[in-house]
C-alpha positions, 0 to 999 in steps of 0.5 A, spaced: 229 514 340 227 514 347 224 508 349 218 507 351 214 512 357 220 517 355 218 524 353 220 523 346 225 529 346 229 525 349 236 521 347 237 514 352 244 512 353 245 509 360 242 503 358 248 500 362 245 503 368 238 500 366 235 498 360 228 500 360 223 494 360 220 492 352 214 492 352 212 485 349 215 484 357 210 488 359 204 485 355 206 478 358 207 480 365 200 482 365 195 478 366 199 475 372 198 481 375 191 483 374 188 475 374 191 473 381 194 467 380 197 461 385 202 461 389 208 457 386 208 453 392 201 452 394 198 444 392 191 447 388 191 447 381 192 454 381 198 454 384 200 447 380 199 453 373 203 458 377 209 453 378 208 451 371 208 458 369 215 459 373 219 453 371 217 455 364 221 462 365 227 458 368 227 454 363 228 461 359 233 463 363 238 458 362 237 457 353 240 464 355 245 463 358 247 455 355 245 453 363 240 447 366 234 450 367 235 445 374 241 450 376 237 456 376 236 460 382 232 466 381 233 473 386 231 480 386 238 481 381 245 480 381 247 484 387 243 478 391 246 473 385 253 475 387 252 475 394 250 468 395 255 466 389 261 468 393 258 467 400 255 462 399 260 457 397 265 461 400 263 460 408 259 452 405 268 450 405 268 452 412 275 451 414 277 447 409 277 453 405 280 460 407 281 464 400 278 467 395 280 470 388 277 476 384 279 482 380 281 489 382 276 492 377 269 487 379 263 490 381 262 493 389 257 487 390 263 482 390 268 486 392 264 488 398 262 480 399 269 479 399 270 484 405 264 480 409 269 474 408 275 478 411 272 479 417 270 472 417 278 471 416 277 469 410 283 471 405 281 475 398 286 476 393 285 482 388 288 480 381 291 485 377 289 488 370 292 490 365 291 498 361 285 495 358 282 491 364 283 484 362 285 479 367 292 475 366 289 467 366 297 466 368 295 472 374 290 468 375 294 461 376 300 465 379 295 467 385 292 459 386 293 456 392 290 449 395 285 453 400 282 457 394 275 456 394 273 460 389 274 464 383 270 470 381 271 474 375 265 479 371 265 476 364 264 484 362 266 492 366 260 495 366 265 502 367 269 500 362 265 495 358 272 490 356 271 483 356 274 478 360 278 471 356 273 468 360 275 460 357 282 461 359 281 464 366 275 458 367 281 452 364 285 455 369 281 454 375 278 447 373 285 445 373 285 446 380 278 444 381 276 451 384 268 452 382 268 458 378 264 464 378 262 470 373 257 475 374 254 475 366 251 482 367 252 486 361 255 481 358 248 476 358 244 476 350 251 481 347 257 476 347 256 469 346 255 465 353 255 458 354 256 456 361 256 448 362 261 449 356 266 453 357 266 451 364 262 456 369 260 454 375 255 459 376 252 465 373 249 472 375 245 476 370 239 481 372 233 482 369 234 491 368 239 490 363 235 485 359 230 489 358 227 486 363 223 487 370 226 491 374 228 487 382 229 480 378 235 477 376 238 469 377 244 465 379 245 459 374 249 454 380 252 448 375 250 441 379 254 439 384 256 445 386 254 446 395 252 453 396 249 456 404 243 460 403 243 466 405 236 468 405 233 463 409 224 461 411 220 458 408 224 453 402 224 456 395 229 456 390 231 449 392 232 452 399 238 457 397 234 463 397 226 463 401 221 467 399 215 466 395 217 468 387 215 474 385 211 470 380 209 476 374 215 480 374 220 472 373 215 470 367 218 477 366 224 475 366 225 469 363 222 473 356 226 478 356 231 472 356 227 469 350 228 475 346 235 477 347 237 471 345 233 469 339 232 476 336 238 477 331 244 474 334 246 475 341 240 480 341 241 487 337 249 487 338 250 487 331 247 493 329 249 497 337 256 494 335 256 500 328 253 505 332 257 505 337 262 505 333 259 512 328 258 516 336 267 513 338 269 516 331 265 522 330 267 524 339 275 523 336 274 527 331 271 533 335 274 532 342 281 534 343 285 530 348 279 524 349 281 518 349 277 510 350 278 507 356 278 500 355 279 495 350 276 496 344 279 489 341 275 485 346 269 490 349 261 490 349 258 491 342 254 496 345 259 500 350 263 506 350 267 509 354 271 515 354 276 520 359 276 526 357 281 531 359 280 539 362 273 537 365 268 534 371 264 529 368 258 531 372 257 538 369 258 535 362 253 532 364 249 536 367 249 540 360 248 534 357 241 533 360 239 540 360 240 537 351 237 532 352 242 526 352 242 522 359 249 518 359 253 515 364 260 517 368 261 509 370 257 505 375 251 507 379 252 502 383 259 505 386 256 512 385 253 512 391 259 512 394 261 518 391 268 515 391 273 516 385 271 508 380 276 503 382 275 501 375 279 507 372 284 507 378 286 500 377 287 501 369 292 506 371 287 513 369 290 520 371 286 523 376 283 528 371 281 523 367 277 518 373 274 525 374 272 526 365 270 520 366 263 518 361 260 512 359 255 512 353 251 505 353 246 504 346 240 500 347 234 498 344 231 503 341 237 508 340 239 510 333 243 513 329 240 521 330 242 519 337 249 518 336 248 524 332 245 529 337 252 527 342 256 528 336 252 536 336 252 536 343 257 534 346 264 538 343 262 544 345 260 543 351 266 540 352 270 547 349 266 551 354 267 547 361 274 548 359 274 555 357 272 556 364 276 552 367 282 556 364 285 561 369 282 568 367 290 572 366 292 577 371 
């Protein structure tokens, strides 16, 4: 089913790239956009009302991820939050720590922040992953050094859907007294997260992944963890993220966080898992030389990624789009570079499998009819493209 605002004949299965804003979120945001309520930093009564609304949103985000509300720093999205976590912690350590650990399959916002640190003389260790895309906690333990200042591991990979053993990884980092950062985009609201109880020190989430407004996000920071601010100005957000807060959007982020926390068991995950499995079983039966990438035992419930031999994903996605189905071939951010997926390479995919990688991510408005539309449309598309790719006999 097409989400609100999209043509009714469209099947939208790219929620991992962008989850449309829930109409209930828009309804709460609208008065803040129309009434022109005050600046949260202002000292008059309208400013006090604005501050109250901002802090209510902060509390809702804290409840979603299981962390004290005072640790929530609002941002423009996950990329900014990841940069603040990695650069902020590492630069705060100065010469006391010159080593950061992450994994080979992290989001480009994490990897590029680590590359920026390398230019400043900070050593970066990229942990390998297994064929399912999981980090071995023992490997993390071996990688830690006396000068390690941060470990950053994503809760779930957006290209292959694999969930990491966060509890075990957090225990390894905690035993070494090293702050542990988790990029929880994709996982927040869909799998259990309890940042404080799990031993997580910093956690990132994005509004556009939980049916909230795009351009919103947050970094949760455990009290006592120190950061160097990356955006300087008037000292908003506890001095860690200056600039007048986008109150209407952040109120919407709070509503989105509350809705995905309370709508059933971790949002709509219990409904989407069976739909995803229905799609998977049908495609494995109907499309030869098709295999799942990532883990099926530890996977986001709304996520399906496949490697198809003998086709290129761009051609498949174009034909799917023409038939009314929107899907993806991996990370929307990474697709801008045009380079082969570092994630698929890290889990051992061949170049042919990397070229034929497809990703379907389900969401709040996905239906069984949507799965049937893909099952009807994708097999003949793949068969036709494979036939065109076979050289004609001489």
